[in-house]
N, C-alpha and C positions, 0 to 999 in steps of 0.2 A: 611418268608423273609430270604434269605441267608446272605445278607450283610447289616448291619445297623451300629452298633458302629464301625465295622471294616472300614467303609468308612471314618469315622473321623480319625481313626488311619492312614489310607492311606494318608490323607492330611498332617498329622503330620510326619509320618515316611518315606514315599516314596517320596512324592512331596516336603515335608519340607516347606510348605507355612503357617503353623501354628506351634507354639512352644508347645502348649498343647491343649487338647480337649476343655477346656473352651474358648480358644482364638477364636474358630470357631464362637461363637455367636457374639463377638465383631467385627470380620472381616466381617461377613455376613451383619451386620447392617451398614457397611461403604458405601454400595450401596443401591439404592432404589428398585432394582430388579435384576434378573439374566442377563439382557440385551439379552434375548432370548436364553440363554445357558441352556442346560439340561445335567445333569450327570446321567448316568444309571450305578450304581455300580455292574454290573453283573460279578464280579471277578471270581466267581465259577459257573456261570450259573444263570438262573432265577428260583426262586421258584414259589409258588402260586401267581396268577392263571395261569401264563404263562408256567411253567414247560418246560424250554428249557435248557438242560445241556450244550448245545453248545453255548449259548449266552455268550458274553463277554462285559466287560465294555466299554461304549462309552461316549464321550463328543461331543455333537452336538450343532449346532446353533452358532458356534464360528465366530465372526466377529473381525475386527481390534479393536473394542471398548471393547471387553471382556478382563477383567483382572483377577488376582487371587482372588479378592473379589467376583466376579461374580461366579467363579468356586466353591469357598467355599460355597456360598449361594446356588448354584444349588445342591451341594452335600447334604447339610442339607435338602433342599426341597425334594430330592429324597427319603429320609427316610419316609417322610409323604406320598408321592405318593404311595410308596410300601405298607404302612399300608392301605391306601385307597383301593388299588387293592385287598388286602386280605379281607377286610371287605365287599367290594362289592361282592366278590366271595362267602363269607359266607352267605350274604343275598340271593343271587341267589340260593344257594344249600339248604338253610333252609326254604326259603319262609318267613323269619322273617325280618322286616325292622328295621335296627339299627337307634335309634333315641334319646336315653337318654343322656348318657355321656360315655366318655372313661377314664378309670383309667390307668395311666401310671406309670412306674417305671424304674429303671436302670439308668446308667450314662448319657445317652443321654437326659433323661427327665429333667435334671438340666438345659438344654439349653432353655431359655425363648423364643428365636426366633423360635426354632423348635416347641415348644409346641404351640405357637400362630399360626404358619403356619399349624400345624396339626389340630387345632381347626377350622381354616378357611377352609381347604380342606375337612374336614369331615362334616362341618357345624354343629358341636356339641360341647358341653362343654367338656373340657379336664381337668381332676383333677390329680394333682400331690401331692403325700404324703410328709410329712416332712422327713420321712425316705425313700429315693429312692432305697435303697438296700433291697428290700423286699425278694429277694431270700435268703439273709443271715438271715433275720428275720424268714423266713420259716424254715430254718435249726434249728434255735433256738427253734422254736415252736415244731418241731418234737422231740426235746430233753427235753420234759417236765420233765423227770426224773432227769435232771441236777439240782443240789442244788441251783444254782445261778438264776434260773428262778422261779418266784413266781406267775405264772399265773394259776388260779384255773380252769377256763372253757373258752369256746369260747367267752364269753362276754368280758373277759379281753383282748383277742386278738382284737376283734372288736373295743374296746375303745382305743387301742394303735395305731390304724390307723388314723392318723390325717392329714387333708388336709393342705398343705403348700400354694397352690395357685390354683385358677380356671382360665382357659382361655376360653374366649367366642368368637365365630366367629365374625369377623369384615369385611371380604372380601365380595365384591359385587358378586352376582351370575354370572354375565356375565364374570367378570375377572376370577373367579374360573373355569368356563367352558373352557375358553380359555387356562388357564394354564394346565388343565387336558388333553385337546386335544393335546397340545404340548408334554406332558409327554407320552401319548399313541403313538404318532408319533416317539418320541425318542426311546422308548422301542423296537419298530419294527426294528430299525436300528441295535439293538444289537443281534437280532435273528440269530442263526446258524453260527456265526462267526468262531467258532473253528471246525466246521464239515468238515471232509476230510482234 
């Protein structure tokens, strides 16, 4: 996925329709859906599984009734759709069906709306740790020689990964299929925009 957290930064820094990243959750919940709007944040092309360096970001499905809250919600949903696309590609390439749970981390994982939507779209449990900055934790683990870290073996590491919250799928299958079909259609509109 080429653009994930940067899409939320785009809402904040370029569009200026949110003041901070956490505002995106509050704003997305102000509307019941995206009102048919989809955002494809292909700012630098599309990564897996589409692989189109000439794709560019699009906002499609705009009607007179679409407002900033719908665009914010559609942007958040786009992150889940992109994860769905990658996991489906991994399943196709490996022949292994994804079915258990997804462990998440990073700043975007603090967004409850996004994590619930991710669970709904993947139809699986999503687990968020208490410490969402696991990259920083990994750096700390690699520095076991540092005197301020008192972890003796891998069990200490495992025991320090605690779940903050689990998200379970709630969306009906027909609604999920409809939303994914809309996403697939929206992605096609972004293809090849910057070519020639």
